[in-house]
C-alpha positions as CSV (number, residue, x, y, z in Angstrom):
1,X,18.0,7.7,-5.0
2,X,20.0,6.2,-2.2
3,X,18.5,8.7,0.3
4,X,15.0,8.0,-0.9
5,X,15.5,4.2,-0.5
6,X,17.0,4.8,2.9
7,X,13.8,6.6,3.9
8,X,11.6,3.7,2.6
9,X,13.9,1.3,4.5
10,X,13.6,3.4,7.7
11,X,9.7,3.5,7.5
12,X,9.6,-0.3,6.9
13,X,12.0,-0.9,9.8
14,X,9.9,1.2,12.1
15,X,6.8,-0.8,11.2
16,X,8.5,-4.1,11.8
17,X,10.0,-2.9,15.0
18,X,6.5,-1.9,16.4
19,X,5.1,-5.2,15.2
20,X,7.8,-7.1,17.0
21,X,6.5,-5.7,20.3
22,X,3.3,-7.7,20.1
23,X,3.2,-10.8,22.3
24,X,4.5,-14.0,20.8
25,X,3.9,-17.5,21.8
26,X,6.9,-19.7,22.3
27,X,6.6,-23.5,22.0
28,X,8.1,-25.7,24.7
29,X,9.0,-28.3,22.2
30,X,12.1,-27.1,20.3
31,X,11.0,-29.1,17.2
32,X,7.8,-27.0,16.9
33,X,7.7,-23.3,16.1
34,X,4.5,-21.5,17.1
35,X,3.5,-18.5,14.9
36,X,1.7,-15.4,15.9
37,X,0.1,-14.2,12.7
38,X,-2.4,-11.4,12.0
39,X,-3.4,-9.3,9.1
40,X,-6.1,-7.4,7.3
41,X,-7.8,-7.5,3.9
42,X,-10.0,-5.1,2.0
43,X,-12.2,-5.8,-1.0
44,X,-12.4,-2.6,-3.1
45,X,-15.7,-3.7,-4.7
46,X,-17.2,-2.9,-1.3
47,X,-16.2,0.8,-1.6
48,X,-19.6,2.1,-2.7
49,X,-21.3,0.4,0.3
50,X,-18.7,1.5,2.7
51,X,-18.9,5.1,1.3
52,X,-22.6,5.1,2.0
53,X,-22.1,3.7,5.6
54,X,-19.5,6.3,6.4
55,X,-21.2,9.4,4.8
56,X,-24.8,8.4,4.6
57,X,-24.6,9.2,0.8
58,X,-25.3,6.6,-1.8
59,X,-23.0,7.0,-4.8
60,X,-25.4,5.3,-7.2
61,X,-28.1,7.8,-6.1
62,X,-25.7,10.7,-6.6
63,X,-24.9,9.6,-10.1
64,X,-28.6,9.0,-10.8
65,X,-29.4,12.6,-9.8
66,X,-26.7,13.9,-12.1
67,X,-28.1,11.9,-15.0
68,X,-31.7,12.9,-14.2
69,X,-30.6,16.6,-14.2
70,X,-29.0,16.2,-17.6
71,X,-32.1,14.5,-18.9
72,X,-34.3,17.4,-17.6
73,X,-32.0,19.7,-19.6
74,X,-32.5,17.6,-22.8
75,X,-29.1,15.9,-22.6
76,X,-28.7,12.1,-22.8
77,X,-26.2,11.1,-20.2
78,X,-25.1,7.7,-18.9
79,X,-22.4,7.4,-16.3
80,X,-20.9,4.0,-15.4
81,X,-18.2,3.3,-12.8
82,X,-16.7,0.2,-11.3
83,X,-13.9,-0.4,-8.7
84,X,-12.5,-3.9,-8.0
85,X,-9.4,-5.4,-6.4
86,X,-8.1,-6.4,-3.0
87,X,-5.5,-5.1,-0.5
88,X,-4.0,-7.3,2.2
89,X,-1.3,-7.1,4.8
90,X,-0.1,-10.1,6.8
91,X,2.4,-10.1,9.7
92,X,3.8,-13.4,10.9
93,X,6.0,-13.6,14.0
94,X,7.9,-16.4,15.5
95,X,11.2,-17.3,17.3
96,X,13.7,-19.1,15.2
97,X,16.0,-20.6,17.8
98,X,19.2,-19.3,19.4
99,X,22.6,-18.5,18.0
100,X,26.0,-17.3,19.2
101,X,26.7,-13.7,18.3
102,X,30.2,-12.3,18.2
103,X,29.9,-9.0,20.0
104,X,32.5,-6.5,21.2
105,X,35.2,-9.2,21.5
106,X,33.0,-11.7,23.3
107,X,30.3,-14.3,22.4
108,X,26.7,-13.7,23.4
109,X,23.8,-16.1,23.2
110,X,20.8,-14.5,21.5
111,X,17.4,-15.5,20.3
112,X,16.3,-14.8,16.7
113,X,12.9,-13.0,16.7
114,X,11.5,-13.1,13.2
115,X,8.9,-10.9,11.7
116,X,7.7,-11.5,8.1
117,X,5.7,-8.9,6.4
118,X,3.6,-9.6,3.3
119,X,1.7,-6.8,1.5
120,X,-0.4,-7.4,-1.6
121,X,-2.4,-4.7,-3.4
122,X,-4.2,-4.8,-6.7
123,X,-6.8,-2.4,-7.9
124,X,-8.7,-1.7,-11.1
125,X,-10.9,1.4,-11.6
126,X,-13.1,2.0,-14.7
127,X,-15.2,5.0,-15.7
128,X,-17.4,5.5,-18.8
129,X,-19.5,8.5,-19.7
130,X,-21.8,8.3,-22.8
131,X,-23.6,11.5,-23.8
132,X,-25.6,12.9,-26.7
133,X,-27.2,16.2,-27.3
134,X,-28.3,18.3,-30.2
135,X,-30.5,21.3,-31.2
136,X,-31.1,23.2,-34.4
137,X,-27.6,24.6,-34.4
138,X,-25.1,22.2,-32.7
139,X,-24.7,18.9,-31.0
140,X,-22.4,16.2,-29.7
141,X,-22.2,12.4,-29.5
142,X,-19.4,11.4,-27.2
143,X,-18.0,8.4,-25.3
144,X,-15.5,9.1,-22.7
145,X,-13.6,6.4,-20.9
146,X,-10.9,6.3,-18.2
147,X,-9.2,3.6,-16.3
148,X,-6.5,3.1,-13.7
149,X,-5.0,-0.1,-12.4
150,X,-2.2,-0.6,-9.9
151,X,-0.2,-3.2,-8.2
152,X,1.9,-2.8,-5.0
153,X,3.7,-5.8,-3.3
154,X,6.1,-6.0,-0.4
155,X,7.9,-9.0,1.0
156,X,10.1,-8.3,4.1
157,X,12.0,-10.7,6.4
158,X,13.1,-8.9,9.6
159,X,15.2,-10.6,12.3
160,X,16.1,-9.2,15.7
161,X,18.8,-10.6,17.9
162,X,17.8,-10.4,21.6
163,X,19.4,-11.8,24.7
164,X,17.6,-13.3,27.8
165,X,17.0,-9.8,29.2
166,X,15.3,-8.8,25.9
167,X,18.2,-6.4,25.0
168,X,18.5,-5.9,21.3
169,X,22.0,-6.4,19.8
170,X,21.3,-6.0,16.1
171,X,18.9,-6.8,13.3
172,X,18.8,-8.1,9.7
173,X,16.4,-7.0,7.0
174,X,15.7,-8.5,3.6
175,X,13.1,-6.9,1.4
176,X,11.7,-6.9,-2.1
177,X,9.1,-4.5,-3.5
178,X,7.2,-4.0,-6.7
179,X,5.0,-1.0,-7.7
180,X,3.2,-0.6,-11.0
181,X,0.5,2.0,-11.9
182,X,-1.2,2.4,-15.3
183,X,-3.6,5.1,-16.5
184,X,-5.7,5.3,-19.6
185,X,-8.0,7.8,-21.2
186,X,-10.2,7.7,-24.3
187,X,-12.5,10.1,-26.1
188,X,-14.5,9.0,-29.1
189,X,-17.4,10.6,-31.0
190,X,-18.1,13.8,-32.8
191,X,-19.0,17.4,-32.5
192,X,-21.6,19.0,-34.9
193,X,-22.4,22.5,-36.0
194,X,-24.7,24.2,-38.4
195,X,-27.4,21.6,-37.9
196,X,-25.1,18.8,-38.8
197,X,-23.5,20.3,-41.9
198,X,-20.2,20.5,-40.1
199,X,-19.0,17.4,-38.2
200,X,-15.6,17.1,-36.4
201,X,-14.8,13.5,-35.5
202,X,-12.9,12.7,-32.3
203,X,-10.7,9.7,-31.6
204,X,-8.3,10.4,-28.7
205,X,-6.4,7.7,-26.8
206,X,-3.8,8.4,-24.1
207,X,-2.0,6.1,-21.6
208,X,0.7,6.3,-19.0
209,X,2.5,3.7,-16.9
210,X,4.9,4.1,-14.0
211,X,6.7,1.2,-12.3
212,X,9.3,0.8,-9.6
213,X,10.9,-2.3,-8.1
214,X,13.5,-3.4,-5.6
215,X,14.4,-7.0,-6.5
216,X,16.5,-7.7,-3.4
217,X,17.6,-5.3,-0.6
218,X,19.5,-6.6,2.4
219,X,20.9,-4.9,5.5
220,X,22.6,-6.2,8.6
221,X,23.2,-4.0,11.6
222,X,25.2,-4.8,14.8
223,X,24.7,-2.0,17.4
224,X,27.7,-0.5,19.2
225,X,25.9,-1.3,22.5
226,X,22.8,-3.3,23.3
227,X,19.5,-1.4,23.0
228,X,16.7,-1.4,25.5
229,X,14.2,-0.1,22.9
230,X,11.7,-2.8,23.7
231,X,11.6,-2.0,27.4
232,X,11.2,1.7,26.5
233,X,8.4,1.1,24.1
234,X,6.6,-1.2,26.6
235,X,6.8,1.5,29.2
236,X,5.6,4.3,26.9
237,X,2.4,6.0,28.1
238,X,-0.3,7.4,25.9
239,X,0.7,10.7,24.3
240,X,4.4,10.2,25.0
241,X,7.0,10.2,22.2
242,X,10.1,8.2,21.8
243,X,13.0,8.9,19.5
244,X,15.3,6.0,18.3
245,X,17.8,5.9,15.4
246,X,20.4,3.6,14.0
247,X,23.3,5.3,12.3
248,X,22.6,8.7,10.6
249,X,21.3,10.1,7.3
250,X,24.9,11.0,6.2
251,X,26.1,7.4,6.8
252,X,26.8,5.8,3.4
253,X,27.7,2.5,5.0
């Protein structure tokens, strides 16, 4: 479990580190803090329209063709689907003044570069299939339903300590996370045989829920020597790779 959390922490740290490279506005007035904020949001109710835009296929038309084909075969079939919810990510960056950092037996003046990450995701998907068919020997009358809803939230507060030359001396990270996913399935109706003389009723309900949370995770790292990671990233050309690590996978500290 500790190693899995370390991987999550490492991915989040990489995201925040890359975000910290973006230009930040610094106010001349020390009493005023200027924020550089950006983000994105998606409304999942637009999925059908976006699917058509990307593929040229209209989902409602596809479902209509399926229902028409069933009708041509003498089967009553109605398919209903709905997807709602929103997903958003906001990154807010600012400088939070200077502080004196005890480093390697001396005191260094560093600036606190703050990056706040807020992720909010909530989604609800519903599907219903209503079908009926019969002939002289057998038949069915069924209602099938399925649903899935999920929530995923992250709040992260990341601080880098950089000197006047933009060398990185260490970082702090505070994070909380919540993930919850629920699934449901239902089958109701009946199956018939021998022209309705034999009827088997159906009433099946199933559900499953998975949740995971990190109420409060904190880490504070002081590097053994100042890092020029920001200069290296700024000089990185397209197609080039850069490897950078803090500690090791075997480090339990």
